DOVEXSE-661272 format. One record per residue (C-alpha): x, y, z. Coordinates in Angstrom, 2 decimals, padded with zeros to 5 digits. Example, Ala and Ser with C-alpha at 12.3 -4.5 7.8 and 13.67 -1.06 7.14 Angstrom:
px_py_pz
012.30_-004.50_007.80
013.67_-001.06_007.14
END
This chain:
px_py_pz
-005.17_-148.21_-146.54
-008.82_-146.81_-145.92
-006.91_-146.85_-142.10
-004.73_-144.71_-142.85
-006.71_-141.92_-144.29
-009.00_-141.88_-140.87
-005.60_-141.85_-138.57
-004.35_-138.88_-140.32
-007.48_-137.26_-140.70
-008.07_-137.89_-136.99
-003.77_-136.53_-136.58
-005.18_-133.37_-138.66
-008.88_-132.07_-137.18
-006.93_-132.62_-134.31
-003.70_-131.14_-134.93
-005.59_-127.46_-135.27
-007.87_-127.70_-132.22
-004.86_-128.78_-129.61
-002.13_-125.99_-128.38
001.07_-126.58_-128.58
002.66_-127.44_-125.04
004.07_-123.88_-124.79
001.46_-122.09_-125.80
-000.95_-123.62_-123.28
001.55_-123.14_-120.14
001.10_-119.94_-121.37
-002.48_-119.25_-121.16
-002.12_-121.38_-117.83
000.12_-118.82_-115.76
-001.84_-116.34_-116.97
-005.17_-118.06_-115.60
-004.65_-117.19_-112.24
-006.66_-119.47_-110.51
-007.06_-121.62_-107.84
-006.91_-126.07_-108.67
-008.98_-127.14_-106.23
-008.54_-131.19_-106.17
-011.06_-133.25_-105.88
-012.22_-133.81_-101.85
-012.47_-137.45_-100.40
-016.38_-136.89_-100.19
-016.89_-135.97_-103.50
-014.63_-139.53_-104.80
-016.60_-141.17_-102.49
-019.71_-139.74_-103.86
-019.14_-140.44_-107.92
-017.55_-144.21_-107.31
-020.43_-144.93_-105.07
-022.82_-143.92_-107.97
-021.23_-145.36_-110.80
-021.09_-149.28_-109.21
-024.82_-148.46_-107.73
-023.02_-148.54_-103.39
-022.96_-146.68_-100.49
-020.95_-143.16_-100.27
-020.43_-144.24_-096.62
-018.30_-148.03_-097.80
-016.68_-145.74_-101.13
-016.14_-143.29_-097.97
-014.28_-146.51_-096.18
-012.81_-148.07_-099.48
-010.46_-144.96_-099.94
-009.11_-145.34_-096.17
-008.53_-148.43_-096.21
-006.45_-148.02_-099.68
-004.66_-145.44_-098.10
-003.89_-147.25_-094.72
-002.51_-149.41_-097.37
-000.75_-147.34_-099.20
000.89_-145.76_-095.91
001.57_-149.38_-093.96
002.95_-150.50_-097.58
005.23_-147.08_-098.31
006.80_-147.63_-094.41
007.73_-150.94_-095.12
009.10_-150.65_-099.30
009.06_-147.13_-099.61
007.22_-147.71_-102.83
003.61_-148.44_-103.29
001.16_-148.44_-107.27
-001.81_-147.73_-107.87
-002.15_-149.51_-111.22
-002.69_-146.10_-114.46
-003.05_-144.11_-111.13
000.26_-142.83_-109.01
003.62_-143.96_-107.57
004.16_-143.60_-104.54
007.10_-143.22_-104.11
010.22_-142.80_-100.93
013.60_-140.88_-101.15
017.48_-140.23_-099.44
017.17_-136.09_-098.92
021.49_-136.48_-097.69
021.36_-134.33_-094.61
022.78_-130.04_-095.14
026.12_-129.61_-093.74
026.41_-127.00_-091.23
028.54_-123.83_-092.37
029.02_-120.12_-094.29
027.50_-120.12_-097.01
026.68_-117.19_-099.38
022.98_-116.37_-099.79
022.38_-113.08_-102.05
026.10_-111.97_-101.93
026.57_-111.89_-097.74
027.49_-114.97_-095.92
025.12_-116.70_-093.65
025.69_-118.80_-091.49
022.99_-122.36_-091.48
022.24_-125.38_-089.61
023.43_-128.22_-089.68
019.86_-130.38_-090.98
END
């Protein structure tokens, strides 16, 4: 029963501080700040600091991971870094040539 009370109090505490998903999306749409991703050098520096390695060694590890991922995706069509990401190729059907109606006008479309 003590565990249940702890879980309930945890949920109540976090419920009041977190936004509903739709409100969070509207808040994100309102702020048009550019999102910048972490560069390779910063990732290498963070890993090097955490594991007491040199930054150059970590950069080489990231390069080898990228090369391995590219080779694996090319060979099997799928590469997974557990708990982080999954790269997966897909086959998109070809676009047929012909006439299409775009914004009320007929346009000739090339095959792709």
